[in-house]
Phi, psi and omega in degrees: 000321179296322182297322176293313177302312180293327173298313183294318178300318179298320178292322175293322180294319178293320179298314177297319177296326178291327175296317178299321179291315182294329178290319180299327180294331187261006175093008182249133180261110178256358183289324174303318184281342184264338185291135181267139178265120178275187177288154174280166181298322183291325176293322179289331177292323176296311181298323175301321178282355183090005182266115182271070182205158176271169185292340184267004179260135179294343175291335182292344184278077179229153170056228181305318186294315181302320182292319175301325177278355179094008180251148177204188177295128181070013180263022162103006180285309177065046179231138174231146179272132186257000000 
């Protein structure tokens, strides 16, 4: 069953790429609308360090990342996770 689902997804992706190509021949750019934005390098780095927060969250300022940002123990951040 997983093979069948992967085959169908691959066929749909190929059809989508064909439509994007044909639209580009007519001068229409569909790539910008269809591109998915994945996680940033910093978000992946946080997850690798075991921090479940995004880079725009104050909770992400822990450990090495806090030191790089200029914060540290007793450096004035004053936030605790509950």
